[in-house]
C-alpha positions as CSV (number, residue, x, y, z in Angstrom):
1,X,51.7,2.1,2.9
2,X,51.9,4.2,-0.2
3,X,50.8,7.8,0.0
4,X,47.3,8.6,-1.3
5,X,48.8,11.7,-2.8
6,X,52.0,10.7,-4.6
7,X,54.3,13.6,-5.5
8,X,53.8,14.8,-9.1
9,X,57.5,14.4,-9.8
10,X,57.2,10.7,-8.9
11,X,54.6,10.1,-11.6
12,X,55.5,8.7,-14.9
13,X,54.3,11.2,-17.5
14,X,55.8,9.7,-20.6
15,X,55.5,12.3,-23.3
16,X,57.3,12.4,-26.7
17,X,60.5,14.4,-26.6
18,X,59.6,16.6,-29.5
19,X,56.5,18.0,-27.9
20,X,56.7,21.7,-27.1
21,X,55.8,23.0,-23.6
22,X,52.1,23.4,-22.9
23,X,50.4,25.6,-20.4
24,X,46.8,26.5,-19.8
25,X,43.8,26.7,-17.4
26,X,41.6,23.7,-16.6
27,X,38.3,24.4,-14.9
28,X,36.7,21.7,-12.6
29,X,32.9,21.8,-12.5
30,X,30.3,19.5,-11.1
31,X,27.6,19.0,-8.5
32,X,28.4,19.4,-4.8
33,X,30.1,16.4,-3.1
34,X,31.4,14.7,-6.3
35,X,34.9,15.1,-4.9
36,X,36.3,17.9,-7.0
37,X,38.5,19.3,-4.3
38,X,39.8,15.8,-3.2
39,X,40.5,15.0,-6.9
40,X,42.4,18.3,-7.3
41,X,44.5,17.6,-4.2
42,X,45.3,14.1,-5.6
43,X,46.3,15.5,-9.0
44,X,48.5,18.1,-7.3
45,X,50.1,15.6,-5.0
46,X,49.4,17.7,-1.9
47,X,46.6,19.3,0.0
48,X,45.9,22.9,-1.2
49,X,42.1,23.1,-1.2
50,X,40.0,22.0,1.7
51,X,37.6,19.1,1.5
52,X,34.5,18.0,3.5
53,X,31.6,15.7,3.3
54,X,29.4,18.7,3.8
55,X,28.1,20.3,0.6
56,X,29.2,23.7,-0.8
57,X,32.6,23.7,1.0
58,X,34.4,25.5,-1.8
59,X,33.2,29.1,-1.9
60,X,35.4,30.8,-4.4
61,X,37.5,29.9,-7.4
62,X,41.1,28.9,-6.5
63,X,43.9,28.5,-9.0
64,X,46.3,25.7,-8.2
65,X,49.3,25.2,-10.4
66,X,51.0,21.9,-11.3
67,X,54.3,22.3,-13.2
68,X,56.0,19.3,-14.8
69,X,58.9,19.1,-17.3
70,X,56.3,19.1,-20.2
71,X,53.5,21.3,-19.1
72,X,52.0,23.7,-16.6
73,X,48.4,22.9,-15.7
74,X,46.5,25.7,-13.9
75,X,43.5,24.0,-12.2
76,X,40.6,26.2,-11.3
77,X,38.6,24.7,-8.5
78,X,35.0,26.1,-8.5
79,X,32.1,26.0,-6.0
80,X,29.8,23.0,-6.6
81,X,26.7,23.5,-8.7
82,X,23.5,23.5,-6.7
83,X,20.1,25.1,-6.5
84,X,20.7,28.5,-4.9
85,X,18.2,29.6,-2.2
86,X,20.3,32.2,-0.3
87,X,22.4,35.2,-1.0
88,X,25.5,33.1,-0.2
89,X,24.3,30.3,-2.5
90,X,23.7,32.7,-5.4
91,X,27.2,34.2,-4.9
92,X,28.7,30.7,-5.1
93,X,26.9,30.0,-8.4
94,X,28.0,33.4,-9.8
95,X,31.6,32.5,-8.8
96,X,31.3,29.1,-10.5
97,X,30.0,30.7,-13.8
98,X,32.6,33.5,-13.7
99,X,35.3,30.8,-13.6
100,X,34.6,30.0,-17.2
101,X,36.5,33.0,-18.3
102,X,39.9,32.3,-19.8
103,X,39.7,28.5,-19.6
104,X,41.4,26.2,-22.1
105,X,39.7,23.0,-21.0
106,X,36.6,22.3,-19.0
107,X,36.3,19.1,-16.9
108,X,32.9,18.0,-15.6
109,X,33.1,15.7,-12.6
110,X,30.4,13.1,-11.8
111,X,30.1,9.9,-9.8
112,X,29.3,6.5,-11.3
113,X,25.6,6.8,-10.7
114,X,24.7,4.5,-13.6
115,X,23.3,7.2,-15.8
116,X,23.0,11.0,-16.4
117,X,21.4,12.7,-13.4
118,X,18.7,15.3,-14.3
119,X,20.5,18.1,-12.4
120,X,23.6,17.5,-14.5
121,X,21.9,18.0,-17.9
122,X,21.5,21.8,-17.8
123,X,25.1,22.6,-16.7
124,X,26.5,20.1,-19.2
125,X,24.5,21.7,-22.0
126,X,25.7,25.1,-21.0
127,X,29.4,24.1,-20.7
128,X,29.1,22.3,-24.1
129,X,28.0,25.6,-25.6
130,X,31.1,27.5,-24.5
131,X,33.2,26.2,-27.4
132,X,35.9,24.9,-25.0
133,X,37.0,21.2,-25.0
134,X,34.8,19.4,-22.5
135,X,36.0,16.3,-20.7
136,X,34.2,14.1,-18.3
137,X,35.9,12.6,-15.2
138,X,33.9,9.9,-13.5
139,X,35.3,10.0,-9.9
140,X,34.9,7.5,-7.1
141,X,35.2,4.5,-9.4
142,X,36.4,2.5,-6.4
143,X,32.9,2.8,-4.9
144,X,31.0,1.8,-8.1
145,X,28.5,-1.1,-7.8
146,X,28.0,-3.8,-10.5
147,X,27.8,-2.2,-13.9
148,X,27.3,1.4,-12.7
149,X,30.6,2.7,-14.1
150,X,30.1,1.2,-17.5
151,X,26.5,2.5,-17.7
152,X,27.6,5.9,-16.6
153,X,30.2,6.1,-19.3
154,X,27.8,4.9,-21.9
155,X,25.1,7.4,-20.8
156,X,27.4,10.4,-20.9
157,X,29.0,9.3,-24.2
158,X,25.5,9.2,-25.7
159,X,25.2,12.9,-25.0
160,X,27.8,13.5,-27.7
161,X,29.4,16.6,-26.1
162,X,32.4,15.2,-24.3
163,X,35.8,15.0,-26.0
164,X,37.0,12.4,-23.5
165,X,35.5,10.2,-20.8
166,X,38.0,9.3,-18.1
167,X,37.2,7.0,-15.0
168,X,39.3,7.9,-11.9
169,X,39.4,7.5,-8.2
170,X,40.9,10.3,-6.2
171,X,40.9,8.1,-3.1
172,X,43.0,5.3,-4.5
173,X,44.8,7.2,-7.3
174,X,43.5,4.9,-10.0
175,X,43.4,6.6,-13.4
176,X,45.0,9.9,-12.3
177,X,48.1,9.6,-14.5
178,X,46.0,8.9,-17.5
179,X,43.7,11.8,-16.7
180,X,46.7,14.2,-16.3
181,X,48.2,13.0,-19.6
182,X,44.9,13.5,-21.4
183,X,44.4,17.0,-19.9
184,X,47.9,18.1,-21.0
185,X,47.1,17.0,-24.6
186,X,44.3,19.6,-24.8
187,X,46.4,22.5,-23.5
188,X,47.8,25.1,-26.0
189,X,51.5,25.4,-26.7
190,X,52.6,28.1,-24.4
191,X,55.3,29.2,-22.0
192,X,54.5,28.8,-18.3
193,X,51.8,31.1,-17.0
194,X,53.2,31.2,-13.4
195,X,56.7,30.8,-12.0
196,X,57.5,27.0,-11.8
197,X,57.7,27.1,-8.0
198,X,54.1,28.6,-7.6
199,X,51.5,26.2,-6.4
200,X,48.5,28.5,-5.7
201,X,47.3,32.0,-6.7
202,X,46.1,32.7,-3.1
203,X,48.3,34.0,-0.3
204,X,49.1,32.3,3.0
205,X,46.4,34.1,4.9
206,X,43.7,32.8,2.6
207,X,45.0,29.2,2.9
208,X,45.1,29.5,6.7
209,X,41.5,30.8,6.8
210,X,40.4,27.8,4.7
211,X,42.1,25.3,7.0
212,X,40.3,26.8,10.0
213,X,37.0,26.8,8.2
214,X,37.4,23.2,7.2
215,X,37.7,22.2,10.8
216,X,34.6,24.2,11.8
217,X,32.7,22.6,8.9
218,X,33.8,19.1,9.9
219,X,33.0,19.5,13.6
220,X,29.6,21.3,13.4
221,X,26.3,20.3,12.0
222,X,23.0,21.3,10.4
223,X,23.2,24.7,8.7
224,X,26.0,26.1,10.9
225,X,28.9,25.4,8.4
226,X,27.1,27.6,5.8
227,X,26.9,30.5,8.3
228,X,30.6,30.5,9.2
229,X,33.5,32.5,7.7
230,X,37.0,33.0,8.8
231,X,39.3,35.9,8.5
232,X,42.9,36.2,9.6
233,X,43.5,39.3,11.7
234,X,47.3,38.9,11.6
235,X,49.9,36.5,10.5
236,X,53.5,37.2,11.5
237,X,56.8,35.3,12.0
238,X,58.8,35.9,15.1
239,X,62.6,36.1,15.2
240,X,62.7,32.5,16.5
241,X,60.8,31.2,13.5
242,X,57.4,30.7,15.3
243,X,54.5,31.9,13.3
244,X,51.8,33.8,15.3
245,X,48.3,33.8,13.8
246,X,45.2,35.4,15.2
247,X,42.0,34.5,13.3
248,X,38.4,35.4,13.7
249,X,35.6,32.9,13.2
250,X,32.5,34.8,12.0
251,X,29.0,33.5,12.6
252,X,25.6,34.7,11.5
253,X,23.7,34.6,14.9
254,X,24.5,34.9,18.6
255,X,23.3,31.3,19.2
256,X,25.9,30.0,16.8
257,X,28.7,31.5,18.7
258,X,28.1,29.3,21.7
259,X,27.9,26.2,19.4
260,X,31.4,27.0,17.9
261,X,32.9,27.6,21.3
262,X,31.3,24.5,22.8
263,X,30.7,23.6,26.5
264,X,33.7,24.9,28.5
265,X,35.4,26.0,25.3
266,X,36.1,22.4,24.3
267,X,35.0,22.6,20.7
268,X,36.9,25.8,19.8
269,X,40.0,24.2,21.5
270,X,39.6,21.1,19.3
271,X,39.1,23.3,16.2
272,X,42.3,25.1,17.0
273,X,44.3,21.9,17.7
274,X,43.3,20.3,14.4
275,X,43.7,23.5,12.4
276,X,47.1,24.3,13.8
277,X,48.4,20.9,12.8
278,X,47.2,21.5,9.2
279,X,48.6,25.0,9.1
280,X,52.0,23.8,10.4
281,X,52.1,21.2,7.6
282,X,51.1,24.0,5.1
283,X,53.7,26.5,6.2
284,X,56.4,24.1,7.3
285,X,56.9,26.0,10.6
286,X,55.6,25.9,14.1
287,X,52.5,27.9,14.7
288,X,50.8,29.7,17.6
289,X,47.2,30.0,16.7
290,X,44.7,32.2,18.6
291,X,41.0,31.9,17.6
292,X,38.2,34.3,18.5
293,X,34.5,34.0,17.6
294,X,32.4,37.0,16.6
295,X,28.9,37.6,15.4
296,X,28.1,39.5,12.3
297,X,24.3,39.3,12.1
298,X,22.8,38.4,8.7
299,X,26.2,38.4,6.9
300,X,25.1,35.5,4.7
301,X,22.2,37.7,3.3
302,X,24.4,40.8,2.6
303,X,26.0,40.7,-0.8
304,X,28.9,42.9,0.2
305,X,29.7,40.9,3.3
306,X,29.4,37.6,1.4
307,X,31.9,38.8,-1.2
308,X,34.3,40.1,1.4
309,X,34.1,37.0,3.7
310,X,34.2,34.4,1.0
311,X,37.2,35.9,-0.8
312,X,35.2,36.0,-4.0
313,X,36.3,38.2,-6.9
């Protein structure tokens, strides 16, 4: 079965030979759960950012770099737009808006809902006023019903603010090559912004923290995922090549600690097993992972703690 995430070098990016190298930053915006992170992983050809069916999984802007023979695309994955009701929620919105700085292209991601949703109108208007090329990606085309895709494209085209409207499916890979070719056309002529072998602007510890948080998010329920943060206490490689990691799962209330640990420690063990497999794939080395759970009362309501524990700038 073909991989859902084909390697970028395997894609056919047919560009004319006389084009100069292009490089620039592309920001991904959209409501929560439209599949921005899944789409980004699919474009990169590997998993760098975590994904979840739970809303507001992305908490801070992450720059992921795709370098081809013709261009370097620096994707900026941002927290999903939503109505902020908490200190953490407000921080996520600030992070999303801050991500506009230094962008060369803005991509707004929607689903084929059959029209323009009311909650998309204000952010689209704001993004259109930034003076940056604004492109629309309609994701999840494989799940579109009847004429929903066509009606969605027509409705967004009628707004008159998008330079391109591109249907794609991150799950199947449909339209991703066309999307990438189109994005590259809007980038400025420039030397690479990062060394060619760089894939992310975040260090290994941050990526490890995100893998662990993804598993906690997937295996818990209600509001608990939004009250969880992860921080690596240490990450070190032994002489025999084994990587030792100790990470702390931070929760907001004492009652949440018991939920994360689970009856007889079963849930924390499952979190560790799944996270270790992902971390080993990320690092390409065997990992010994130790997880502890601690309580930091009210951290989601403290702006300083929110900034520190979410890795926000």
